[in-house]
Structures are given as C-alpha cells and as structure tokens.
C-alpha atoms as a printed R data frame, in Angstrom:
    type eleno elety resid chain resno       x       y       z
1   ATOM     1    CA   MET     A     1 -11.529 -16.264  32.312
2   ATOM     2    CA   THR     A     2  -9.455 -14.510  34.980
3   ATOM     3    CA   HIS     A     3  -9.683 -10.751  35.395
4   ATOM     4    CA   GLU     A     4  -6.778  -8.459  36.202
5   ATOM     5    CA   SER     A     5  -6.692  -6.694  39.519
6   ATOM     6    CA   GLU     A     6  -6.553  -2.908  39.416
7   ATOM     7    CA   PRO     A     7  -2.808  -2.791  40.282
8   ATOM     8    CA   GLU     A     8  -2.078  -5.364  37.543
9   ATOM     9    CA   ALA     A     9  -4.088  -3.377  35.003
10  ATOM    10    CA   ASN     A    10  -2.296  -0.159  35.976
11  ATOM    11    CA   THR     A    11   1.076  -1.859  35.584
12  ATOM    12    CA   ARG     A    12   0.075  -3.167  32.184
13  ATOM    13    CA   PHE     A    13  -1.037   0.252  30.970
14  ATOM    14    CA   ASP     A    14   2.161   1.822  32.307
15  ATOM    15    CA   ARG     A    15   4.125  -0.662  30.207
16  ATOM    16    CA   LEU     A    16   2.035   0.163  27.159
17  ATOM    17    CA   GLN     A    17   2.512   3.901  27.655
18  ATOM    18    CA   GLN     A    18   6.269   3.400  27.836
19  ATOM    19    CA   LEU     A    19   6.063   1.283  24.704
20  ATOM    20    CA   LEU     A    20   4.177   4.012  22.841
21  ATOM    21    CA   LYS     A    21   6.824   6.555  23.825
22  ATOM    22    CA   GLY     A    22   9.476   4.208  22.479
23  ATOM    23    CA   VAL     A    23   7.592   3.689  19.220
24  ATOM    24    CA   GLN     A    24   7.150   7.445  18.794
25  ATOM    25    CA   SER     A    25  10.905   7.875  19.159
26  ATOM    26    CA   LEU     A    26  11.342   5.530  16.181
27  ATOM    27    CA   GLN     A    27   9.091   7.566  13.900
28  ATOM    28    CA   ARG     A    28  10.796   8.360  10.623
29  ATOM    29    CA   PRO     A    29  10.625  11.725   8.869
30  ATOM    30    CA   LYS     A    30   7.950  12.220   6.244
31  ATOM    31    CA   PHE     A    31   9.357  11.914   2.756
32  ATOM    32    CA   GLU     A    32   8.918  14.373  -0.060
33  ATOM    33    CA   THR     A    33   5.882  13.640  -2.209
34  ATOM    34    CA   THR     A    34   6.814  12.396  -5.680
35  ATOM    35    CA   VAL     A    35   4.862  11.876  -8.886
36  ATOM    36    CA   PHE     A    36   5.013   8.122  -8.195
37  ATOM    37    CA   SER     A    37   3.521   8.428  -4.710
38  ATOM    38    CA   ILE     A    38   0.763  10.703  -6.025
39  ATOM    39    CA   GLY     A    39  -0.147   8.088  -8.613
40  ATOM    40    CA   GLY     A    40  -0.178   5.311  -6.017
41  ATOM    41    CA   ARG     A    41   2.230   3.176  -8.106
42  ATOM    42    CA   ARG     A    42   5.411   3.874  -6.208
43  ATOM    43    CA   TYR     A    43   6.412   0.453  -4.909
44  ATOM    44    CA   TYR     A    44   4.847  -1.966  -7.341
45  ATOM    45    CA   GLU     A    45   7.522  -4.172  -8.862
46  ATOM    46    CA   ASN     A    46   6.126  -3.975 -12.388
47  ATOM    47    CA   ALA     A    47   5.964  -0.177 -12.342
48  ATOM    48    CA   THR     A    48   9.462   0.057 -10.865
49  ATOM    49    CA   SER     A    49  10.828  -2.352 -13.472
50  ATOM    50    CA   ASP     A    50   9.141  -0.391 -16.286
51  ATOM    51    CA   VAL     A    51  10.784   2.870 -15.225
52  ATOM    52    CA   LEU     A    52  14.099   1.138 -14.574
53  ATOM    53    CA   ALA     A    53  14.063  -0.397 -18.066
54  ATOM    54    CA   PHE     A    54  13.548   3.070 -19.550
55  ATOM    55    CA   PHE     A    55  16.530   4.574 -17.728
56  ATOM    56    CA   LEU     A    56  18.758   1.535 -18.339
57  ATOM    57    CA   ASP     A    57  18.565   2.130 -22.085
58  ATOM    58    CA   PRO     A    58  21.308   4.632 -23.037
59  ATOM    59    CA   LYS     A    59  19.573   5.415 -26.332
60  ATOM    60    CA   ARG     A    60  16.213   6.493 -24.914
61  ATOM    61    CA   GLU     A    61  15.140  10.131 -24.935
62  ATOM    62    CA   HIS     A    62  15.958  10.755 -21.257
63  ATOM    63    CA   GLY     A    63  19.406  11.977 -22.360
64  ATOM    64    CA   LEU     A    64  21.172  10.450 -19.345
65  ATOM    65    CA   GLY     A    65  23.234   8.064 -21.421
66  ATOM    66    CA   ARG     A    66  24.708   5.183 -19.404
67  ATOM    67    CA   VAL     A    67  24.341   6.815 -15.987
68  ATOM    68    CA   VAL     A    68  21.780   4.336 -14.593
69  ATOM    69    CA   LEU     A    69  23.227   1.299 -16.372
70  ATOM    70    CA   ASP     A    70  26.740   2.013 -15.115
71  ATOM    71    CA   ALA     A    71  25.456   2.625 -11.574
72  ATOM    72    CA   LEU     A    72  23.746  -0.770 -11.579
73  ATOM    73    CA   LEU     A    73  26.846  -2.529 -12.903
74  ATOM    74    CA   ALA     A    74  29.032  -0.770 -10.337
75  ATOM    75    CA   ALA     A    75  26.638  -1.720  -7.527
76  ATOM    76    CA   ALA     A    76  26.827  -5.367  -8.609
77  ATOM    77    CA   ALA     A    77  30.648  -5.390  -8.567
78  ATOM    78    CA   ALA     A    78  30.629  -8.915 -10.011
79  ATOM    79    CA   PRO     A    79  32.781 -10.526 -12.725
80  ATOM    80    CA   GLY     A    80  31.720  -9.166 -16.090
81  ATOM    81    CA   CYS     A    81  29.986  -6.163 -14.503
82  ATOM    82    CA   GLU     A    82  32.720  -3.633 -15.172
83  ATOM    83    CA   PRO     A    83  30.889  -0.761 -16.902
84  ATOM    84    CA   GLU     A    84  33.550  -0.422 -19.567
85  ATOM    85    CA   GLU     A    85  33.190  -4.124 -20.482
86  ATOM    86    CA   PHE     A    86  29.414  -4.233 -20.945
87  ATOM    87    CA   GLU     A    87  28.065  -2.797 -24.176
88  ATOM    88    CA   PRO     A    88  24.325  -3.287 -24.821
89  ATOM    89    CA   VAL     A    89  23.344  -4.286 -28.342
90  ATOM    90    CA   ALA     A    90  19.567  -4.039 -27.873
91  ATOM    91    CA   ALA     A    91  17.030  -2.186 -25.746
92  ATOM    92    CA   PRO     A    92  16.236  -3.738 -22.341
93  ATOM    93    CA   CYS     A    93  13.543  -6.386 -22.613
94  ATOM    94    CA   ARG     A    94  10.763  -6.394 -20.018
95  ATOM    95    CA   GLU     A    95   9.238  -9.724 -18.930
96  ATOM    96    CA   TYR     A    96  11.389 -11.930 -21.125
97  ATOM    97    CA   ARG     A    97   9.370 -15.109 -21.614
98  ATOM    98    CA   THR     A    98  10.966 -18.504 -20.960
99  ATOM    99    CA   ALA     A    99  10.106 -21.721 -22.775
100 ATOM   100    CA   GLY     A   100   8.134 -22.765 -19.684
101 ATOM   101    CA   GLY     A   101   5.959 -19.650 -19.772
102 ATOM   102    CA   LYS     A   102   7.685 -17.813 -16.898
103 ATOM   103    CA   PHE     A   103   8.891 -14.226 -17.107
104 ATOM   104    CA   ILE     A   104  12.280 -12.691 -16.325
105 ATOM   105    CA   ASP     A   105  11.827  -9.113 -15.087
106 ATOM   106    CA   LEU     A   106  14.547  -7.474 -17.170
107 ATOM   107    CA   LEU     A   107  17.052  -8.681 -19.736
108 ATOM   108    CA   VAL     A   108  19.741  -6.573 -21.412
109 ATOM   109    CA   ASP     A   109  21.630  -8.238 -24.248
110 ATOM   110    CA   GLY     A   110  25.295  -7.222 -24.544
111 ATOM   111    CA   GLN     A   111  28.070  -7.895 -27.041
112 ATOM   112    CA   THR     A   112  29.787 -10.592 -24.979
113 ATOM   113    CA   SER     A   113  27.473 -10.985 -21.987
114 ATOM   114    CA   VAL     A   114  23.791 -10.834 -21.108
115 ATOM   115    CA   LEU     A   115  22.405  -8.975 -18.090
116 ATOM   116    CA   VAL     A   116  19.548 -10.806 -16.328
117 ATOM   117    CA   ILE     A   117  17.749  -8.814 -13.614
118 ATOM   118    CA   GLU     A   118  15.146 -10.068 -11.150
119 ATOM   119    CA   ASN     A   119  13.641  -7.092  -9.319
120 ATOM   120    CA   LYS     A   120  12.243  -7.670  -5.827
121 ATOM   121    CA   VAL     A   121  10.686  -4.674  -4.109
122 ATOM   122    CA   ARG     A   122   8.352  -6.006  -1.402
123 ATOM   123    CA   HIS     A   123   8.416  -9.719  -2.080
124 ATOM   124    CA   THR     A   124  10.817 -12.520  -1.261
125 ATOM   125    CA   PRO     A   125  12.579 -14.237  -4.179
126 ATOM   126    CA   VAL     A   126  10.621 -17.441  -4.823
127 ATOM   127    CA   ASN     A   127  10.919 -17.328  -8.601
128 ATOM   128    CA   PRO     A   128  11.967 -20.338 -10.724
129 ATOM   129    CA   PHE     A   129  15.598 -19.196 -10.909
130 ATOM   130    CA   SER     A   130  16.863 -22.517 -12.258
131 ATOM   131    CA   GLU     A   131  14.420 -22.175 -15.164
132 ATOM   132    CA   TYR     A   132  15.693 -18.656 -15.817
133 ATOM   133    CA   GLU     A   133  19.272 -19.913 -15.856
134 ATOM   134    CA   ALA     A   134  18.450 -22.743 -18.265
135 ATOM   135    CA   GLU     A   135  16.641 -20.327 -20.590
136 ATOM   136    CA   ILE     A   136  19.591 -17.930 -20.719
137 ATOM   137    CA   LYS     A   137  22.007 -20.785 -21.358
138 ATOM   138    CA   ARG     A   138  19.792 -22.059 -24.187
139 ATOM   139    CA   CYS     A   139  19.184 -18.683 -25.844
140 ATOM   140    CA   PHE     A   140  22.605 -17.091 -25.251
141 ATOM   141    CA   PRO     A   141  25.025 -20.055 -25.267
142 ATOM   142    CA   ASN     A   142  28.104 -18.027 -26.193
143 ATOM   143    CA   LYS     A   143  27.610 -15.131 -23.795
144 ATOM   144    CA   LEU     A   144  28.532 -14.675 -20.148
145 ATOM   145    CA   PRO     A   145  25.357 -14.579 -18.016
146 ATOM   146    CA   ILE     A   146  25.333 -11.783 -15.428
147 ATOM   147    CA   ARG     A   147  22.494 -12.679 -13.063
148 ATOM   148    CA   LEU     A   148  21.451  -9.900 -10.677
149 ATOM   149    CA   LEU     A   149  18.892  -9.974  -7.853
150 ATOM   150    CA   LEU     A   150  17.914  -6.353  -7.183
151 ATOM   151    CA   THR     A   151  16.432  -6.178  -3.687
152 ATOM   152    CA   TYR     A   152  16.172  -4.258  -0.419
153 ATOM   153    CA   ARG     A   153  16.756  -7.376   1.654
154 ATOM   154    CA   ASP     A   154  19.399 -10.008   2.273
155 ATOM   155    CA   ASP     A   155  17.876 -12.947   0.399
156 ATOM   156    CA   PRO     A   156  20.829 -14.558  -1.402
157 ATOM   157    CA   ILE     A   157  20.157 -16.913  -4.294
158 ATOM   158    CA   GLU     A   158  22.909 -19.301  -5.352
159 ATOM   159    CA   GLY     A   159  24.349 -18.312  -8.703
160 ATOM   160    CA   TRP     A   160  22.898 -14.782  -8.538
161 ATOM   161    CA   THR     A   161  24.615 -11.579  -7.422
162 ATOM   162    CA   THR     A   162  22.593  -9.650  -4.849
163 ATOM   163    CA   VAL     A   163  22.462  -5.937  -5.611
164 ATOM   164    CA   ARG     A   164  21.124  -3.958  -2.684
165 ATOM   165    CA   TYR     A   165  18.937  -0.996  -3.551
166 ATOM   166    CA   GLN     A   166  20.744   0.911  -0.808
167 ATOM   167    CA   LYS     A   167  24.031   0.788  -2.728
168 ATOM   168    CA   PHE     A   168  22.358   1.308  -6.096
169 ATOM   169    CA   CYS     A   169  20.547   4.430  -4.834
170 ATOM   170    CA   GLN     A   170  23.735   5.841  -3.339
171 ATOM   171    CA   LEU     A   171  25.543   5.462  -6.655
172 ATOM   172    CA   LEU     A   172  22.590   7.042  -8.462
173 ATOM   173    CA   ARG     A   173  22.562   9.940  -6.003
174 ATOM   174    CA   ASP     A   174  26.309  10.434  -6.521
175 ATOM   175    CA   ARG     A   175  25.568  10.885 -10.208
176 ATOM   176    CA   ILE     A   176  22.531  13.185  -9.880
177 ATOM   177    CA   GLY     A   177  24.655  16.322  -9.577
178 ATOM   178    CA   HIS     A   178  26.619  15.360 -12.671
179 ATOM   179    CA   VAL     A   179  23.374  14.756 -14.572
180 ATOM   180    CA   PHE     A   180  21.887  18.124 -13.640
181 ATOM   181    CA   LEU     A   181  25.086  19.978 -14.564
182 ATOM   182    CA   ASP     A   182  25.668  18.267 -17.909
183 ATOM   183    CA   ALA     A   183  22.074  17.945 -19.132
184 ATOM   184    CA   PRO     A   184  19.241  20.479 -19.435
185 ATOM   185    CA   TYR     A   185  17.044  20.520 -16.336
186 ATOM   186    CA   GLY     A   186  14.061  19.139 -18.203
187 ATOM   187    CA   LYS     A   187  11.318  16.661 -17.493
188 ATOM   188    CA   TRP     A   188  13.597  13.603 -17.682
189 ATOM   189    CA   ALA     A   189  16.000  14.990 -15.104
190 ATOM   190    CA   VAL     A   190  13.024  15.690 -12.843
191 ATOM   191    CA   LEU     A   191  11.602  12.205 -13.412
192 ATOM   192    CA   PHE     A   192  15.005  10.651 -12.696
193 ATOM   193    CA   ARG     A   193  15.232  12.534  -9.397
194 ATOM   194    CA   GLU     A   194  11.658  11.506  -8.486
195 ATOM   195    CA   PHE     A   195  12.505   7.884  -9.256
196 ATOM   196    CA   VAL     A   196  15.569   7.910  -6.993
197 ATOM   197    CA   LEU     A   197  13.607   9.584  -4.164
198 ATOM   198    CA   THR     A   198  10.903   6.925  -4.457
199 ATOM   199    CA   LEU     A   199  13.429   4.099  -4.274
200 ATOM   200    CA   GLU     A   200  15.008   5.699  -1.213
201 ATOM   201    CA   GLU     A   201  11.653   6.058   0.528
202 ATOM   202    CA   GLU     A   202  10.944   2.364   0.081
203 ATOM   203    CA   MET     A   203  14.423   1.650   1.420
204 ATOM   204    CA   GLU     A   204  13.414   3.361   4.659
205 ATOM   205    CA   ASN     A   205  10.581   0.846   5.080
206 ATOM   206    CA   VAL     A   206  13.133  -1.889   5.773
207 ATOM   207    CA   ILE     A   207  13.678  -2.356   9.523
208 ATOM   208    CA   ASN     A   208  17.066  -1.082  10.645
209 ATOM   209    CA   GLN     A   209  19.177  -2.482  13.481
210 ATOM   210    CA   SER     A   210  18.024  -0.031  16.179
211 ATOM   211    CA   GLU     A   211  14.389  -0.814  15.360
212 ATOM   212    CA   LEU     A   212  15.126  -4.529  15.361
213 ATOM   213    CA   ASP     A   213  16.738  -4.230  18.801
214 ATOM   214    CA   PHE     A   214  13.762  -2.250  20.116
215 ATOM   215    CA   PHE     A   215  11.206  -4.793  18.909
216 ATOM   216    CA   ALA     A   216  13.252  -7.708  20.231
217 ATOM   217    CA   ALA     A   217  13.456  -6.087  23.668
218 ATOM   218    CA   ASN     A   218   9.750  -5.198  23.756
219 ATOM   219    CA   HIS     A   219   8.184  -8.189  22.063
220 ATOM   220    CA   GLY     A   220   5.904  -9.043  24.996
221 ATOM   221    CA   ALA     A   221   4.635  -5.480  25.318
222 ATOM   222    CA   MET     A   222   4.069  -5.334  21.557
223 ATOM   223    CA   GLU     A   223   1.941  -8.476  21.756
224 ATOM   224    CA   ASP     A   224  -0.058  -6.947  24.614
225 ATOM   225    CA   ALA     A   225  -0.566  -3.727  22.652
226 ATOM   226    CA   TYR     A   226  -1.644  -5.610  19.526
227 ATOM   227    CA   GLU     A   227  -4.126  -7.719  21.512
228 ATOM   228    CA   LEU     A   228  -5.530  -4.633  23.228
229 ATOM   229    CA   TYR     A   229  -5.805  -2.798  19.917
230 ATOM   230    CA   TRP     A   230  -7.873  -5.586  18.363
231 ATOM   231    CA   ARG     A   231 -10.054  -5.756  21.458
232 ATOM   232    CA   TYR     A   232 -10.680  -2.045  20.909
233 ATOM   233    CA   LEU     A   233 -11.520  -2.524  17.203
234 ATOM   234    CA   ASN     A   234 -13.885  -5.395  17.946
235 ATOM   235    CA   HIS     A   235 -15.526  -3.312  20.667
236 ATOM   236    CA   LEU     A   236 -15.999  -0.540  18.087
237 ATOM   237    CA   GLY     A   237 -17.742  -3.141  15.925
238 ATOM   238    CA   VAL     A   238 -20.080  -4.044  18.775
239 ATOM   239    CA   LEU     A   239 -20.800  -0.377  19.543
240 ATOM   240    CA   ALA     A   240 -21.386   0.425  15.870
241 ATOM   241    CA   SER     A   241 -23.767  -2.526  15.470
242 ATOM   242    CA   SER     A   242 -25.657  -1.497  18.617
243 ATOM   243    CA   SER     A   243 -25.947   2.075  17.350
244 ATOM   244    CA   VAL     A   244 -27.404   0.826  14.054
245 ATOM   245    CA   ALA     A   245 -29.826  -1.500  15.874
246 ATOM   246    CA   ARG     A   246 -31.071   1.365  18.065
247 ATOM   247    CA   ALA     A   247 -31.467   3.708  15.108
248 ATOM   248    CA   LEU     A   248 -33.494   1.111  13.197
249 ATOM   249    CA   GLN     A   249 -35.406   0.119  16.368
250 ATOM   250    CA   LEU     A   250 -34.594  -3.540  15.821
251 ATOM   251    CA   GLY     A   251 -35.744  -6.234  18.197
252 ATOM   252    CA   ASP     A   252 -33.277  -8.801  19.506
253 ATOM   253    CA   ALA     A   253 -34.153 -11.301  16.765
254 ATOM   254    CA   ASP     A   254 -33.694  -8.807  13.916
255 ATOM   255    CA   ALA     A   255 -30.540  -7.344  15.460
256 ATOM   256    CA   LYS     A   256 -28.884 -10.755  15.121
257 ATOM   257    CA   GLY     A   257 -28.932 -10.160  11.363
258 ATOM   258    CA   LEU     A   258 -26.399  -7.354  11.750
259 ATOM   259    CA   ARG     A   259 -22.740  -8.192  11.309
260 ATOM   260    CA   TYR     A   260 -19.550  -6.171  11.232
261 ATOM   261    CA   CYS     A   261 -16.083  -6.568   9.773
262 ATOM   262    CA   VAL     A   262 -12.861  -4.603  10.150
263 ATOM   263    CA   HIS     A   263 -10.754  -3.502   7.176
264 ATOM   264    CA   ASP     A   264  -7.311  -1.931   7.053
265 ATOM   265    CA   TRP     A   265  -7.461   1.276   5.017
266 ATOM   266    CA   LYS     A   266  -3.699   1.798   5.392
267 ATOM   267    CA   GLU     A   267  -2.837   5.486   5.886
268 ATOM   268    CA   ALA     A   268  -6.512   6.403   6.411
269 ATOM   269    CA   GLY     A   269  -7.102   4.130   9.416
270 ATOM   270    CA   ARG     A   270  -9.282   1.121  10.276
271 ATOM   271    CA   ALA     A   271 -12.786   0.835   8.856
272 ATOM   272    CA   VAL     A   272 -15.554  -0.915  10.808
273 ATOM   273    CA   ARG     A   273 -18.297  -1.860   8.351
274 ATOM   274    CA   VAL     A   274 -21.781  -2.763   9.606
275 ATOM   275    CA   LEU     A   275 -23.813  -4.897   7.179
276 ATOM   276    CA   PHE     A   276 -27.439  -6.027   7.242
277 ATOM   277    CA   ASP     A   277 -27.706  -8.740   4.594
278 ATOM   278    CA   ASN     A   278 -31.432  -9.401   5.043
279 ATOM   279    CA   ARG     A   279 -32.399  -5.779   4.297
280 ATOM   280    CA   TRP     A   280 -29.482  -4.190   2.438
281 ATOM   281    CA   GLY     A   281 -27.953  -7.088   0.513
282 ATOM   282    CA   LYS     A   282 -24.480  -8.480   1.052
283 ATOM   283    CA   GLU     A   283 -22.461  -5.408  -0.014
284 ATOM   284    CA   SER     A   284 -24.236  -2.275   1.160
285 ATOM   285    CA   ASN     A   285 -23.140  -1.012   4.557
286 ATOM   286    CA   VAL     A   286 -22.494   1.905   6.843
287 ATOM   287    CA   THR     A   287 -18.887   2.402   7.870
288 ATOM   288    CA   LEU     A   288 -17.239   3.897  10.926
289 ATOM   289    CA   LEU     A   289 -13.670   4.848  10.057
290 ATOM   290    CA   ALA     A   290 -11.263   5.244  12.983
291 ATOM   291    CA   LEU     A   291  -8.901   7.791  11.469
292 ATOM   292    CA   ARG     A   292  -5.207   7.227  11.934
293 ATOM   293    CA   PRO     A   293  -4.492  10.785  13.171
294 ATOM   294    CA   GLY     A   294  -7.447  10.494  15.590
295 ATOM   295    CA   GLY     A   295 -11.189  11.024  15.338
296 ATOM   296    CA   PHE     A   296 -13.797   9.266  13.218
297 ATOM   297    CA   ARG     A   297 -15.641   9.510   9.928
298 ATOM   298    CA   CYS     A   298 -18.901   7.885   8.805
299 ATOM   299    CA   SER     A   299 -19.805   6.653   5.333
300 ATOM   300    CA   ILE     A   300 -22.699   5.028   3.483
301 ATOM   301    CA   TYR     A   301 -22.173   2.522   0.669
302 ATOM   302    CA   ALA     A   302 -25.255   1.570  -1.348
303 ATOM   303    CA   HIS     A   303 -24.812  -1.120  -3.990
304 ATOM   304    CA   GLY     A   304 -27.009  -2.717  -6.618
305 ATOM   305    CA   PHE     A   305 -28.635   0.211  -8.395
306 ATOM   306    CA   GLU     A   306 -28.591   1.189 -12.050
307 ATOM   307    CA   SER     A   307 -26.558   4.207 -13.129
308 ATOM   308    CA   GLY     A   308 -29.755   5.935 -14.242
309 ATOM   309    CA   ASP     A   309 -30.992   5.850 -10.641
310 ATOM   310    CA   ARG     A   310 -28.214   8.166  -9.474
311 ATOM   311    CA   ASP     A   311 -30.272  11.250  -8.638
312 ATOM   312    CA   ARG     A   312 -33.078   9.345  -6.903
313 ATOM   313    CA   VAL     A   313 -30.651   7.253  -4.865
314 ATOM   314    CA   GLN     A   314 -28.686  10.292  -3.782
315 ATOM   315    CA   SER     A   315 -31.881  12.103  -2.784
316 ATOM   316    CA   TYR     A   316 -32.672   9.275  -0.361
317 ATOM   317    CA   LEU     A   317 -29.207   9.459   1.179
318 ATOM   318    CA   GLN     A   318 -28.907  13.215   1.485
319 ATOM   319    CA   GLY     A   319 -29.540  14.986   4.731
320 ATOM   320    CA   PRO     A   320 -28.865  18.476   6.091
321 ATOM   321    CA   GLY     A   321 -25.548  20.137   5.374
322 ATOM   322    CA   ALA     A   322 -24.357  19.603   8.937
323 ATOM   323    CA   VAL     A   323 -25.363  17.109  11.565
324 ATOM   324    CA   GLY     A   324 -24.648  17.944  15.191
325 ATOM   325    CA   ASP     A   325 -20.913  17.968  15.822
326 ATOM   326    CA   SER     A   326 -20.132  15.963  12.699
327 ATOM   327    CA   GLY     A   327 -19.259  18.935  10.524
328 ATOM   328    CA   THR     A   328 -20.035  19.345   6.856
329 ATOM   329    CA   VAL     A   329 -21.596  16.371   5.125
330 ATOM   330    CA   GLU     A   330 -20.135  15.574   1.722
331 ATOM   331    CA   TYR     A   331 -21.583  13.357  -1.009
332 ATOM   332    CA   TRP     A   332 -20.024  11.428  -3.816
333 ATOM   333    CA   VAL     A   333 -21.304   8.995  -6.397
334 ATOM   334    CA   GLU     A   334 -19.290   6.319  -8.178
335 ATOM   335    CA   GLY     A   335 -20.466   4.709 -11.389
336 ATOM   336    CA   GLY     A   336 -19.660   1.269 -12.759
337 ATOM   337    CA   PRO     A   337 -21.184  -2.163 -13.246
338 ATOM   338    CA   VAL     A   338 -22.645  -1.814  -9.751
339 ATOM   339    CA   PHE     A   339 -23.801   1.662  -8.817
340 ATOM   340    CA   VAL     A   340 -22.455   3.005  -5.540
341 ATOM   341    CA   ALA     A   341 -23.593   6.147  -3.753
342 ATOM   342    CA   GLY     A   342 -22.194   7.482  -0.521
343 ATOM   343    CA   THR     A   343 -22.365  10.169   2.106
344 ATOM   344    CA   ARG     A   344 -19.764  10.934   4.721
345 ATOM   345    CA   THR     A   345 -18.867  13.326   7.478
346 ATOM   346    CA   GLY     A   346 -15.777  15.302   8.130
347 ATOM   347    CA   CYS     A   347 -13.665  14.310  11.114
348 ATOM   348    CA   VAL     A   348 -15.665  13.721  14.312
349 ATOM   349    CA   ASP     A   349 -13.557  13.964  17.454
350 ATOM   350    CA   ARG     A   350 -15.910  12.221  19.889
351 ATOM   351    CA   LEU     A   351 -16.877   8.579  19.542
352 ATOM   352    CA   ASP     A   352 -20.398   9.141  20.874
353 ATOM   353    CA   ALA     A   353 -21.056  11.785  18.190
354 ATOM   354    CA   ALA     A   354 -19.683   9.480  15.494
355 ATOM   355    CA   LEU     A   355 -21.872   6.584  16.653
356 ATOM   356    CA   SER     A   356 -24.915   8.854  16.670
357 ATOM   357    CA   PHE     A   357 -24.244   9.934  13.113
358 ATOM   358    CA   LEU     A   358 -23.588   6.322  12.073
359 ATOM   359    CA   GLY     A   359 -27.100   5.520  13.277
360 ATOM   360    CA   GLU     A   360 -28.478   8.329  11.120
361 ATOM   361    CA   CYS     A   361 -26.533   6.961   8.146
362 ATOM   362    CA   ALA     A   362 -28.110   3.551   8.769
363 ATOM   363    CA   LEU     A   363 -31.574   5.145   8.798
364 ATOM   364    CA   ARG     A   364 -30.914   6.783   5.442
365 ATOM   365    CA   LEU     A   365 -29.673   3.542   3.934
366 ATOM   366    CA   ASP     A   366 -32.577   1.561   5.364
367 ATOM   367    CA   CYS     A   367 -35.041   4.103   3.997
368 ATOM   368    CA   LEU     A   368 -33.453   3.724   0.584
369 ATOM   369    CA   TYR     A   369 -33.922  -0.049   0.528
370 ATOM   370    CA   THR     A   370 -37.403   0.121   2.056
371 ATOM   371    CA   GLU     A   371 -38.821   2.665  -0.388
372 ATOM   372    CA   PHE     A   372 -36.644   2.158  -3.447
373 ATOM   373    CA   PRO     A   373 -36.646  -1.431  -4.807
374 ATOM   374    CA   ARG     A   374 -33.125  -2.745  -5.218
375 ATOM   375    CA   THR     A   375 -31.999  -4.209  -8.528
376 ATOM   376    CA   ARG     A   376 -31.463  -7.924  -8.000
C-alpha cells in the first residue's frame, strides 16, 4: 500500500474542504414540522395513499368536496380526466385486489370511466402493470380506464399517465386559499394543509438540476470524502473496541471476542455498536453514537431479561448522576418479549471523554452479566 506524501495529503484535504463548502451551499431550508412528520409516517406510500383516498372522496366529512379529486384530474391532463366529465359513483377503494392476488393502490369508479392510481413516493415503479390493466378491463369492460402513475420522478410506464407530485401540489396549493375562505377553519382544513406541506417536503428530497450539476462536477471528490468518512467510522469502531477492552482489562485472546458494527441512525447520526458475544450474548452492546450535529453519546443495551427483573437490572446499570464531562446520565427501560434496559449520556463534545464513558458503560454491562444470570 502506497502512502501519500504530505503535500499530496494537504492537496487532498484542500479539495475536501472546498467540497464541504459547496455541499453547505446546497443545504435546503428546514421545513415546518407537520403532524405526519411528528408521527414518523410522512413518506410511507401506504400512509400517503390512505390520506389521499380520504380527501379524494367528495362525500367524506372533510367538507372539501371535489377539491383534491379535481386537482388530481387537472394535473393528469389526459383524455377522460376533465373534472367535469368524471363523476365518482363509489368511495375510493384502497388496495383493490386483482385475480392474481396483487393490489392496485387506489381505484375510483366513475359513471363512464374508472380511475386507477398507482402511488410511488420513494420507490421505482416495478409493479405488475399489465396485470392491473387486464384486471380493469375484465372488471370494468364498458368503462374508459384512466391509469395514473403518481410520482415525484420521471419513470414513464407505457399506457399510464405520469402525474408529477410537483404539479399536483401546486394545484392543491392554488386551491388552499379557496378552501380556507369557503369552509370553516376546522381540523380537516388543518389536516389538508399539513398533508400538502408533507408532500411538498418530500418533493424537495428529489435532486434538482443545480445539485445534479454539482455532484457531476465533483464526483471524484465525493468518492474521496465518502471513503475518508468510512475510514473514520471504522477507526471509531477500533477505538471503541479498544476502550472496552481496556475497561474490562481483557488480554489479547479475550479481546478478539469483541466486535463492532456501524448503523445509520438517520437524523441522529452513526452508531458504533461494540458487542461481546461470549459474555453478553449476541444482542447486548454498548454504543457510541457520533451525533450528526457534532459530539457523541453513549448507550447501554441489555437484552435477554424478564420484565420482572426491571428494577434489579437497572440497579446494575445505574451510576452517578454525572460522569466527568459527559453531563447528566439518563435512564430508560423498554419492555417487550425481550427486556431491554439502557443508560446514556447527554452530548459529549470530546471523543476521548466519550470513549472513557463508553468504557464505564461496558463495565456496568459486564457486571450485570457476571453477577446477574441471563435468561437463556
């Protein structure tokens, strides 16, 4: 393996610093929190389709009439999609089952036509569209099929009209003022607004042209940054394992039983878990979380105990209210088929302080399994 000279390394880091400045310039504004984002269900296709089905039904209690249905038809702008020509005769059907056991996301039966909607939020359209088409032809032989692919992306499917969420959201937003003026500002108006905001936030997750140009021009530097980042995470794993080994005073042979893995905790950061299968089982671990805003947090996860052992298990894991520079120590206990108890720190700015506390967490966990027999 060849090593970089100091000038080469400096040049590489200069490139990475310029890259980071460029990435920071692409940062998008933080969106308003909605009831969907609080619930953690904001972008799931099933949840989106459920809410959409509710608002597509003019007879439901939301009181918005045909506002959402007409906006969708207008966004499609396809033959048979003129709002004045489509009159629903039944409530929208979610997950319409085909003869082959597949499911169409949404189906709205009309007087002379039938609206078939496949909703794609974060996935590419790989559904059995030909089976959908055959099912509609079989079940609605005398009606015009209006097949819509509702998506954020350009993934055309032959025989289906692509309806971009961007256009749909714009038409919905154009109608929001009318809705709030003509209808009481009640819970359904609020929910409708929250729904539109959530759709728009997901729309911002699609790469725009300026971002595409930036990534294309900096692909090599991005690869370098990604490689360096994973070298850093793996080095954190090595440091965390070494800290645990020192805290437990393990010899070289026993230390080989330690292993680490890295998990993506999304907005929280990257979690480096250190496991010791021979002493703690295959699930229990201590975790060093590299927080996304900066700093670190340490956690203990103890598995395999009965719910009735809660107080005794927690007593083994508890320590003083504050440990060095780690701030206040918090505790939580989760119940379930497998009992889990934990302890964590607040944000620790310095890596050396976080590693020191991780070692203390490992001592607590090891004491638990040494003195408290684990349920097998």
